PALUMGU-636281 format. One record per residue (C-alpha): residue in one letter; x, y, z; residue number from 1. Coordinates in steps of 0.02 Angstrom, whole numbers, always signed. Each point is the difference from the previous one (the first is absolute). Layout:
BEGIN
+------+--------+--------+--------+-----+
| code |     xx |     yy |     zz | pos |
+------+--------+--------+--------+-----+
|    A |      X |      Y |      Z | NUM |
...
+------+--------+--------+--------+-----+
This chain:
BEGIN
+------+--------+--------+--------+-----+
| code |     xx |     yy |     zz | pos |
+------+--------+--------+--------+-----+
|    X |  +1175 |  -3730 |   +402 |   1 |
|    X |   -150 |    +28 |   +113 |   2 |
|    X |    +84 |   +143 |    +87 |   3 |
|    X |    +48 |    +78 |   -168 |   4 |
|    X |   -177 |    -25 |    -64 |   5 |
|    X |    -74 |    +80 |   +156 |   6 |
|    X |   +122 |   +143 |    -11 |   7 |
|    X |    -42 |    +23 |   -185 |   8 |
|    X |   -189 |     +2 |    +29 |   9 |
|    X |    +15 |   +115 |   +151 |  10 |
|    X |   +115 |   +114 |    -99 |  11 |
|    X |   -111 |     +1 |   -154 |  12 |
|    X |   -167 |     +9 |    +91 |  13 |
|    X |    +65 |   +114 |   +138 |  14 |
|    X |    +93 |   +110 |   -123 |  15 |
|    X |   -152 |     +9 |   -113 |  16 |
|    X |   -112 |    +45 |   +146 |  17 |
|    X |   +121 |   +134 |    +60 |  18 |
|    X |    +14 |    +70 |   -177 |  19 |
|    X |   -190 |     +3 |    -21 |  20 |
|    X |    -33 |    +83 |   +169 |  21 |
|    X |   +139 |   +126 |    -25 |  22 |
|    X |    -71 |    +51 |   -169 |  23 |
|    X |   -176 |     +7 |    +70 |  24 |
|    X |    +49 |   +108 |   +149 |  25 |
|    X |   +105 |   +115 |   -112 |  26 |
|    X |   -142 |    +24 |   -125 |  27 |
|    X |    -79 |   +150 |    +92 |  28 |
|    X |   +169 |    +86 |    +14 |  29 |
|    X |    +34 |    -29 |   -185 |  30 |
|    X |   -174 |    +67 |    -42 |  31 |
|    X |    +33 |   +157 |   +105 |  32 |
|    X |   +168 |    +25 |    -87 |  33 |
|    X |    -81 |    -18 |   -172 |  34 |
|    X |   -135 |   +125 |    +49 |  35 |
|    X |   +132 |   +124 |    +58 |  36 |
|    X |    +95 |    -24 |   -164 |  37 |
|    X |   -159 |    +32 |   -101 |  38 |
|    X |    -32 |   +160 |    +99 |  39 |
|    X |   +178 |    +59 |    -25 |  40 |
|    X |    -21 |    -33 |   -188 |  41 |
|    X |   -150 |   +117 |     -2 |  42 |
|    X |   -149 |   -113 |    +33 |  43 |
|    X |    -63 |   +110 |   +142 |  44 |
|    X |   -164 |    -96 |    +14 |  45 |
|    X |    +86 |   -167 |    +36 |  46 |
|    X |    -44 |    -66 |   +173 |  47 |
|    X |    +55 |   -144 |   +110 |  48 |
|    X |   -128 |   -139 |    +23 |  49 |
|    X |    +10 |    -87 |   +170 |  50 |
|    X |    +44 |   -185 |     +1 |  51 |
|    X |    -65 |   -122 |   +131 |  52 |
|    X |   +180 |    -52 |    +38 |  53 |
|    X |    +64 |   +179 |     +2 |  54 |
|    X |    -12 |    +37 |   +186 |  55 |
|    X |   +114 |   +151 |    +33 |  56 |
|    X |    +29 |    +27 |   -186 |  57 |
|    X |   -187 |    +31 |    -18 |  58 |
|    X |     +8 |   +138 |   +130 |  59 |
|    X |   +149 |    +77 |    -90 |  60 |
|    X |    -87 |    -15 |   -169 |  61 |
|    X |   -161 |    +79 |    +65 |  62 |
|    X |   +102 |   +144 |    +74 |  63 |
|    X |    +83 |    +19 |   -170 |  64 |
|    X |   -173 |     +9 |    -82 |  65 |
|    X |    -57 |   +132 |   +125 |  66 |
|    X |   +157 |   +102 |    -32 |  67 |
|    X |    -29 |     -7 |   -188 |  68 |
|    X |   -182 |    +52 |    +22 |  69 |
|    X |    +51 |   +147 |   +111 |  70 |
|    X |   +132 |    +54 |   -126 |  71 |
|    X |   -127 |    -11 |   -141 |  72 |
|    X |   -127 |   +103 |    +99 |  73 |
|    X |   +133 |   +130 |    +44 |  74 |
|    X |    +54 |    +12 |   -182 |  75 |
|    X |   -181 |    +27 |    -55 |  76 |
|    X |    -25 |   +133 |   +135 |  77 |
|    X |   +161 |    +87 |    -52 |  78 |
|    X |    -59 |     +0 |   -181 |  79 |
|    X |   -169 |    +74 |    +50 |  80 |
|    X |    +87 |   +135 |   +102 |  81 |
|    X |   +117 |    +39 |   -145 |  82 |
|    X |   -149 |    +21 |   -116 |  83 |
|    X |    -87 |   +114 |   +126 |  84 |
|    X |   +159 |   +105 |    +17 |  85 |
|    X |    +18 |    +12 |   -188 |  86 |
|    X |   -182 |    +53 |    -19 |  87 |
|    X |    +18 |   +128 |   +139 |  88 |
|    X |   +160 |    +67 |    -78 |  89 |
|    X |    -92 |    +16 |   -167 |  90 |
|    X |   -144 |    +92 |    +84 |  91 |
|    X |   +121 |   +116 |    +91 |  92 |
|    X |    +89 |    +34 |   -165 |  93 |
|    X |   -167 |    +45 |    -80 |  94 |
|    X |    -38 |   +113 |   +150 |  95 |
|    X |   +170 |    +83 |    -20 |  96 |
|    X |    -32 |    +30 |   -184 |  97 |
|    X |   -173 |    +71 |    +35 |  98 |
|    X |    +68 |   +113 |   +136 |  99 |
|    X |   +141 |    +60 |   -113 | 100 |
|    X |   -125 |    +34 |   -139 | 101 |
|    X |    -97 |   +117 |   +116 | 102 |
|    X |   +150 |   +113 |    +23 | 103 |
|    X |     -1 |   +151 |   -115 | 104 |
|    X |    +88 |    -27 |   -167 | 105 |
|    X |     +9 |   +185 |    -40 | 106 |
|    X |    +66 |   +125 |   +127 | 107 |
|    X |    -77 |   +173 |    -27 | 108 |
|    X |   +129 |   +137 |     -6 | 109 |
|    X |    +12 |   +169 |    +83 | 110 |
|    X |    +97 |   +145 |    -73 | 111 |
|    X |   +170 |    +11 |    +85 | 112 |
|    X |    -20 |   -165 |    +95 | 113 |
|    X |    +71 |   -168 |    -49 | 114 |
|    X |   -107 |   -144 |    +62 | 115 |
|    X |    +50 |   -183 |     -7 | 116 |
|    X |    -73 |   -153 |    +83 | 117 |
|    X |    +61 |   -172 |    +46 | 118 |
|    X |    -81 |   -146 |    +86 | 119 |
|    X |    +85 |   -151 |    +75 | 120 |
|    X |   -115 |   -116 |    +97 | 121 |
|    X |    +68 |    -83 |   +157 | 122 |
|    X |   -111 |   -150 |    -35 | 123 |
|    X |    -97 |    -64 |   -150 | 124 |
|    X |   -155 |    +93 |    +57 | 125 |
|    X |     -8 |   +139 |   +128 | 126 |
|    X |    -96 |   +156 |    +41 | 127 |
|    X |   +126 |   +130 |    -58 | 128 |
|    X |    -46 |   +111 |   -146 | 129 |
|    X |    +20 |   +172 |    -73 | 130 |
|    X |   -112 |   +100 |   -114 | 131 |
|    X |    +19 |   +164 |    -93 | 132 |
|    X |   -137 |    +81 |   -102 | 133 |
|    X |    -50 |   +173 |    -55 | 134 |
|    X |   -154 |    +76 |    +79 | 135 |
|    X |   -127 |   +106 |    -97 | 136 |
|    X |    +78 |   +161 |    +69 | 137 |
|    X |   +172 |    -48 |    -74 | 138 |
|    X |    +81 |    -52 |   +163 | 139 |
|    X |    +81 |   -170 |    +18 | 140 |
|    X |    -58 |   -116 |   +138 | 141 |
|    X |   +138 |   -111 |    +67 | 142 |
|    X |    -50 |   -144 |   +111 | 143 |
|    X |   +119 |   -124 |    +81 | 144 |
|    X |    -51 |   -142 |   +112 | 145 |
|    X |   +101 |   -120 |   +105 | 146 |
|    X |   -119 |   -113 |    +94 | 147 |
|    X |    +42 |    -83 |   +163 | 148 |
|    X |    +22 |   -183 |    -41 | 149 |
|    X |    +20 |    -84 |   -166 | 150 |
|    X |    -95 |   -124 |   -103 | 151 |
|    X |   -165 |     -9 |    -89 | 152 |
|    X |   -105 |    +80 |   +138 | 153 |
|    X |   +115 |   +153 |     +4 | 154 |
|    X |     -7 |     +8 |   -190 | 155 |
|    X |   -190 |     -3 |     -2 | 156 |
|    X |    -10 |   +134 |   +134 | 157 |
|    X |   +121 |   +118 |    -89 | 158 |
|    X |    -82 |    -27 |   -170 | 159 |
|    X |   -167 |    +45 |    +78 | 160 |
|    X |    +79 |   +156 |    +73 | 161 |
|    X |    +74 |    +44 |   -170 | 162 |
|    X |   -172 |    -15 |    -81 | 163 |
|    X |    -79 |   +108 |   +135 | 164 |
|    X |   +135 |   +134 |    -23 | 165 |
|    X |    -26 |     +5 |   -188 | 166 |
|    X |   -190 |     +8 |    +18 | 167 |
|    X |     +7 |   +139 |   +129 | 168 |
|    X |   +128 |    +97 |   -102 | 169 |
|    X |   -113 |     +0 |   -153 | 170 |
|    X |   -151 |    +58 |   +103 | 171 |
|    X |    +89 |   +124 |   +112 | 172 |
|    X |   +170 |    +71 |    -45 | 173 |
|    X |    +40 |    +40 |   +183 | 174 |
|    X |    +37 |   -158 |    +93 | 175 |
+------+--------+--------+--------+-----+
């Protein structure tokens, strides 16, 4: 009876102690698993809180937190870059429309000569242009420009050149 009683108390007390310590030591791992489940369900701001009995699990949980923070920062940076690219694309589209609006809509004609024009930009904005207009003496001035390089700086340079040509042509018919 004594031996059975001792075995019972050791089994109950020992088993209870083992159960308690096992649950206590597993608590940080369970907490990390629950945090990971919350993140996978969409709670991207969920973070692991270190436990004083966590030991290596704390290090793993803190690394998980740092990884989430880095992913969040990278996603924000990617969103900012996307917005900048969209704004730049919109500005380039406006520049393309402005540049296309500066090309002549009406092509002056010459007796016995068929004149047609077409313009296909290699980029949204570039420095290529053409211009045709009738001078005071009845002649037609044809100007074509293909700047070295592309982009906004080439566009500004060629548009300045176009303005200078038109101004000089109205002052002096002999360029």
